[in-house]
C-alpha positions as CSV (number, residue, x, y, z in Angstrom):
1,M,71.9,144.3,127.0
2,E,75.0,144.5,129.1
3,D,74.4,141.0,130.3
4,T,74.4,139.8,126.7
5,R,77.7,141.5,125.9
6,D,79.3,140.0,129.0
7,A,78.1,136.5,128.1
8,W,79.6,136.8,124.6
9,K,82.8,138.3,126.0
10,N,83.0,135.2,128.3
11,V,82.7,132.9,125.2
12,A,85.4,134.8,123.4
13,G,87.7,134.6,126.4
14,K,87.2,130.8,126.7
15,V,87.7,130.3,122.9
16,E,90.9,132.4,123.0
17,S,92.2,130.3,126.0
18,L,91.5,127.1,124.1
19,G,93.3,128.5,121.0
20,H,96.4,129.1,123.1
21,K,96.3,125.5,124.4
22,L,95.9,124.1,120.9
23,K,98.7,126.3,119.6
24,L,101.0,124.9,122.3
25,H,100.1,121.4,121.3
26,L,100.8,122.1,117.7
27,E,104.2,123.8,118.5
28,Q,105.3,120.8,120.6
29,E,104.3,118.3,117.9
30,Q,106.0,120.4,115.2
31,D,109.2,120.6,117.2
32,D,109.4,116.8,117.5
33,G,108.4,116.3,113.8
34,V,110.9,118.8,112.5
35,Q,113.7,117.2,114.3
36,D,112.7,113.7,113.1
37,R,112.5,114.9,109.5
38,A,115.8,116.8,109.8
39,S,117.6,113.7,110.9
40,S,116.3,111.7,108.0
41,D,117.5,114.4,105.5
42,T,114.3,114.7,103.4
43,S,115.1,116.5,100.2
44,N,111.7,116.6,98.7
45,A,109.6,119.7,99.5
46,F,106.3,117.8,99.1
47,D,107.4,115.2,101.6
48,Q,108.2,118.0,104.0
49,L,104.9,119.7,103.5
50,A,103.1,116.4,103.9
51,G,105.0,115.8,107.1
52,Q,104.0,119.2,108.4
53,V,100.3,118.6,107.6
54,T,100.5,115.2,109.3
55,D,102.1,116.8,112.4
56,A,99.3,119.3,112.6
57,F,96.6,116.6,112.4
58,D,98.5,114.5,114.9
59,S,98.7,117.5,117.2
60,L,95.0,118.1,117.0
61,G,94.3,114.5,117.7
62,N,96.6,114.5,120.8
63,A,95.0,117.8,121.9
64,A,91.6,116.2,121.7
65,K,92.7,113.6,124.2
66,D,94.0,116.2,126.6
67,D,91.6,116.5,129.7
68,A,92.2,120.2,129.9
69,V,91.2,120.7,126.3
70,Q,88.1,118.6,126.7
71,S,87.2,120.6,129.8
72,D,87.6,123.8,127.9
73,V,85.4,122.6,125.0
74,R,82.7,121.7,127.5
75,E,83.0,125.1,129.2
76,I,82.8,126.8,125.8
77,A,79.7,124.9,124.9
78,A,78.0,125.9,128.2
79,S,79.1,129.5,127.7
80,I,77.7,129.6,124.1
81,K,74.4,128.1,125.4
82,H,74.2,130.8,128.1
83,A,75.1,133.6,125.7
84,L,72.4,132.4,123.2
85,I,69.8,132.2,125.9
86,T,70.7,135.7,127.1
87,T,70.6,137.0,123.6
88,C,67.2,135.5,122.8
89,Q,65.8,136.9,126.1
90,A,67.1,140.3,125.2
91,V,65.7,140.2,121.7
92,G,62.4,138.9,123.0
93,A,62.1,141.7,125.5
94,Q,62.8,144.3,122.7
95,V,60.2,142.7,120.4
96,G,57.8,142.7,123.3
97,E,58.4,146.4,123.8
98,L,57.9,147.1,120.2
99,M,54.6,145.2,120.1
100,E,53.3,147.1,123.1
101,R,53.9,150.4,121.4
102,K,51.6,149.5,118.5
């Protein structure tokens, strides 16, 4: 059971690390986008909102091209696979014990 918890904690740690990297990408893109819009003196709030949404999607697109982000996603997938296998094995062992008791 402890092995299962450790496996899921590992997944959580990797997802958190990826979240930090994505946040940094977003902040960097937003800084550039905000400066561009400020210099063009956009007065319409909807234009500003649309620009921010565009910045966010551009940032995610750029992050998806980042080798470190791609590596993290692969590691997360492998960690989730391991955690699921460990969980299924633990559940199977518990079900087996219950069946032996009857």
